[in-house]
C-alpha positions in Angstrom: -3.4 244.2 -118.1 -6.3 243.8 -120.5 -5.7 243.6 -124.2 -6.1 246.9 -125.8 -6.0 245.7 -129.4 -9.3 245.9 -131.4 -11.1 248.0 -128.8 -13.0 251.0 -129.7 -10.1 253.1 -128.5 -7.7 251.2 -130.7 -9.9 251.6 -133.7 -10.2 255.3 -133.2 -6.4 255.5 -132.6 -5.8 253.7 -135.9 -8.0 256.1 -137.8 -6.3 259.0 -136.1 -2.8 258.0 -137.0 -3.8 257.1 -140.6 -5.4 260.5 -140.9 -2.4 262.3 -139.7 0.0 260.3 -141.8 -1.1 262.1 -145.0 2.3 263.1 -146.3 5.9 262.3 -145.6 6.4 266.1 -146.1 5.4 266.4 -142.5 8.9 265.5 -141.3 10.1 266.3 -137.7 11.9 269.7 -137.6 15.6 269.0 -136.6 16.2 269.7 -132.9 18.8 272.3 -133.8 16.2 274.2 -135.8 13.4 274.1 -133.3 12.1 277.2 -131.5 9.7 277.5 -128.6 7.1 278.4 -131.1 7.3 275.5 -133.6 8.1 273.0 -130.8 5.1 273.8 -128.5 2.8 276.2 -130.5 2.3 274.2 -133.7 -1.1 273.4 -134.9 -2.5 270.5 -133.0 -4.7 267.9 -134.7 -6.2 266.6 -131.5 -8.7 269.3 -130.9 -9.9 268.9 -134.4 -10.4 265.1 -134.1 -12.0 265.7 -130.6 -14.5 268.2 -132.2 -15.5 265.5 -134.7 -15.8 262.9 -131.9 -18.0 265.1 -129.9 -20.1 265.9 -133.0 -20.8 262.2 -133.3 -22.1 262.1 -129.7 -24.4 265.1 -130.3 -25.6 263.7 -133.6 -26.6 260.6 -131.6 -28.8 262.8 -129.4 -26.5 262.9 -126.4 -25.7 265.9 -124.2 -23.0 266.4 -121.6 -23.8 266.8 -117.9 -21.7 266.7 -114.7 -23.5 264.8 -111.9 -22.4 265.0 -108.3 -23.0 261.3 -107.3 -22.0 261.9 -103.7 -20.2 264.6 -101.5 -16.8 263.5 -102.8 -17.3 262.4 -106.5 -18.5 264.1 -109.7 -19.0 262.2 -112.8 -19.0 263.8 -116.4 -21.2 261.9 -118.7 -23.1 262.0 -121.9 -26.9 261.4 -121.5 -29.8 261.0 -123.9 -32.7 263.5 -124.0 -35.0 261.1 -122.2 -33.0 261.3 -119.0 -33.5 264.3 -116.7 -31.4 267.4 -116.9 -29.6 268.2 -113.7 -30.2 271.2 -111.5 -27.2 273.4 -112.4 -27.0 274.6 -108.8 -26.4 271.3 -107.2 -26.2 268.8 -110.1 -29.1 266.8 -108.7 -31.2 265.4 -111.7 -34.7 266.8 -112.0 -37.7 264.7 -112.9 -38.5 264.6 -116.6 -42.0 263.4 -116.9 -42.5 265.1 -120.3 -39.9 262.9 -122.0 -39.8 259.5 -120.4 -37.3 256.8 -121.4 -38.3 255.4 -124.7 -35.6 252.8 -125.2 -33.7 250.4 -122.8 -30.9 252.2 -121.1 -27.4 251.0 -122.0 -24.3 251.9 -120.1 -21.0 252.1 -122.0 -17.7 252.1 -119.9 -14.5 253.1 -121.6 -11.0 251.8 -120.9 -7.6 253.3 -120.3 -6.5 255.8 -123.0 -8.4 258.9 -124.4 -11.7 260.0 -123.1 -15.0 258.3 -123.8 -15.7 260.4 -126.9 -12.7 258.9 -128.5 -13.4 255.3 -127.5 -17.1 255.1 -128.4 -17.4 257.6 -131.3 -17.9 254.9 -133.9 -20.6 253.1 -131.9 -22.9 255.7 -130.4 -24.9 256.6 -133.4 -25.9 253.1 -134.3 -26.5 252.1 -130.7 -28.6 255.2 -130.0 -31.2 254.0 -132.5 -32.0 251.1 -130.1 -30.9 252.2 -126.6 -30.8 255.3 -124.4 -27.1 255.6 -124.0 -25.3 256.6 -120.8 -21.7 257.2 -121.6 -19.7 258.3 -118.4 -16.1 259.3 -118.1 -14.5 257.2 -115.3 -12.9 259.0 -112.3 -9.7 260.9 -113.3 -10.6 260.5 -117.0 -11.9 263.7 -118.7 -13.6 265.9 -116.1 -14.7 263.2 -113.6 -13.2 263.8 -110.2 -13.2 262.6 -106.6 -11.7 263.6 -103.2 -11.8 259.9 -102.1 -8.5 258.1 -101.6 -10.0 255.0 -103.2 -8.3 253.9 -106.5 -9.6 250.4 -107.2 -11.7 249.4 -110.1 -14.4 248.5 -107.6 -14.4 252.1 -106.4 -15.0 253.1 -110.0 -17.9 250.6 -110.2 -19.4 252.1 -107.0 -19.2 255.5 -108.6 -21.1 254.2 -111.7 -23.7 252.6 -109.4 -24.2 256.0 -107.7 -24.4 257.7 -111.1 -27.3 255.4 -112.1 -29.1 256.1 -108.8 -28.6 259.9 -109.3 -30.1 259.5 -112.8 -33.3 257.9 -111.3 -32.4 254.4 -112.3 -32.0 253.1 -108.8 -34.9 250.6 -109.3 -35.0 249.7 -113.0 -31.3 249.9 -113.6 -30.0 249.3 -117.2 -30.7 246.8 -119.8 -27.0 246.1 -120.2 -23.5 247.4 -119.4 -20.7 247.2 -122.0 -17.1 247.6 -120.7 -13.9 247.6 -122.8 -10.4 247.0 -121.5 -10.2 248.6 -118.0 -13.9 249.4 -118.4 -14.5 245.7 -118.5 -13.1 245.3 -115.0 -15.5 248.1 -113.9 -18.4 246.5 -115.6 -17.8 243.2 -113.8 -17.6 244.8 -110.4 -20.8 246.9 -111.3 -22.7 243.8 -112.2 -21.7 242.2 -108.9 -22.7 245.2 -106.9 -26.1 245.9 -108.4 -27.0 242.2 -109.3 -29.3 241.0 -112.1 -32.2 243.1 -110.8 -30.5 246.3 -112.0 -28.0 245.1 -114.6 -29.7 243.1 -117.2 -26.8 241.8 -119.4 -23.1 242.2 -119.4 -20.7 242.6 -122.3 -17.0 242.6 -121.5 -14.6 243.3 -124.5 -10.8 243.0 -124.7 -10.6 242.6 -120.9 -8.8 239.8 -119.3 -10.7 239.3 -116.1 -8.6 236.3 -115.2 -5.3 238.0 -115.8 -2.3 236.9 -113.6 1.1 238.4 -112.9 2.6 236.3 -115.7 0.2 237.8 -118.1 1.6 241.3 -117.4 5.1 239.9 -118.0 4.1 238.5 -121.4 2.5 241.8 -122.3 5.7 243.7 -121.5 7.7 241.1 -123.5 5.4 241.6 -126.5 5.8 245.5 -126.2 9.6 245.1 -126.2 11.7 247.1 -123.8 9.2 248.4 -121.2 9.9 248.3 -117.5 6.3 248.0 -116.4 2.7 247.8 -117.6 2.3 251.4 -116.3 5.0 252.6 -118.7 3.1 251.0 -121.6 -0.4 252.1 -120.8 0.7 255.6 -119.8 3.5 256.5 -122.1 5.6 259.5 -121.2 7.8 259.4 -124.2 7.3 259.2 -128.0 9.4 256.0 -127.9 6.9 254.4 -125.4 4.0 255.7 -127.3 5.3 254.1 -130.5 5.4 250.7 -128.6 1.8 251.1 -127.4 0.6 251.9 -130.9 2.4 248.9 -132.5 0.9 246.7 -129.9 -2.6 248.1 -129.7 -3.4 249.0 -133.3 -4.2 246.1 -135.6 -2.5 247.8 -138.6 -0.1 250.4 -137.2 1.0 253.0 -139.8 4.5 252.5 -141.2 5.4 256.1 -140.6 4.6 258.1 -137.4 6.1 261.6 -137.3 7.6 262.7 -134.1 5.5 265.9 -134.0 2.3 263.8 -134.2 3.4 261.6 -131.3 4.3 264.6 -129.3 0.9 266.2 -130.0 -0.8 262.9 -128.8 1.3 262.8 -125.6 0.7 266.4 -124.9 -3.1 266.4 -125.4 -4.2 262.9 -124.6 -1.8 261.4 -121.9 -0.7 264.3 -119.7 -3.9 265.0 -117.8 -4.1 263.4 -114.3 -1.0 261.3 -115.2 -0.1 260.6 -111.5 -3.6 259.9 -110.6 -4.0 257.4 -113.4 -0.8 255.7 -112.3 -2.5 255.2 -108.9 -5.5 253.6 -110.7 -3.3 251.1 -112.4 -1.7 250.2 -109.1 -5.0 250.0 -107.4 -6.4 247.2 -109.7 -7.4 244.3 -107.6 -8.1 241.8 -110.4 -5.2 239.3 -110.5 -4.5 239.7 -106.8 -5.7 236.5 -105.3 -5.4 237.8 -101.7 -7.9 240.6 -102.3 -10.1 239.4 -105.2 -11.6 236.1 -106.3 -13.3 235.9 -109.8 -16.7 234.4 -109.6 -19.4 233.9 -112.3 -21.9 236.6 -112.8 -25.6 235.8 -112.4 -26.4 237.9 -115.5 -26.3 236.7 -119.1 -22.7 237.6 -120.1 -20.7 237.9 -123.3 -16.9 238.3 -123.1 -13.9 237.8 -125.3 -11.7 234.8 -124.5 -7.9 235.0 -124.8 -8.2 233.4 -128.2 -10.5 236.2 -129.4 -13.6 234.1 -129.5 -16.9 235.4 -128.0 -18.0 233.4 -125.0 -21.6 233.5 -124.0 -22.6 232.6 -120.4 -26.3 232.1 -119.8 -27.7 233.4 -116.6 -27.8 230.9 -113.7 -25.6 228.5 -115.7 -21.9 227.8 -115.2 -21.6 226.4 -118.7 -20.7 228.5 -121.7 -20.5 228.2 -125.4 -18.3 229.9 -128.0 -19.6 231.5 -131.1 
């Protein structure tokens, strides 16, 4: 699986846990003293933090829309004012000649973990000064859904391609696509599907496109005591969540109260859990019999395993590190 550390999601997670670690007075209530009220009905910090994240998107001039990209799949996304508003009856975007695109379109694709608002909150405001941002929620994340049985990252990329077409970008495409972690897998496939005519540049962050089975084994060893990558990426207990945080966050907090971890599990990891497990099992990267990694024709930046930024010029197999 891709490295989760130092991604936008990890940065937001770090701030979240440091924010909640405000006092050691917030100790866990002993199990013997817990009641259904204080166990399940306590004040949750997650909606508060989510409200701040959504406010950052709104402050960047973005609005939420749900677009039916085909008869099976609907994508929830954040869009700039320059892109058309959809017809609320059938979710088909209407032309918006009064407010044409003023900046190059930039597509941001999130990774596994919380929704897009959590993972891109710190980036959208500065990027919105230079780009018309399109920030979708991948299928089974947030409110994006499908009736299709497909679960591969290539299917996610096809849904993103259909979204761009539905938004009227079927000819011009986007200036660049940025994908982090699992989103990097999707960005790679999207660049292959649409080609350099519709995807200008590609940025892949914290995403090991060349991962092999032994890389997953090493990741589980580093986490310590997990039976599978799925158990790590989709924790179902506070113990597993602690392992994910210690592995993913650059400077994990020394003290993480149980009630905070339960709050995170309940509000950020329970939705579509079984379907997300299917997504992890459906990843084709690393399976030599179904996927072959080939160079992209677009100018591409990606992180190497050593953390360096590798730049690959279009129409060139050579690269250089910065």
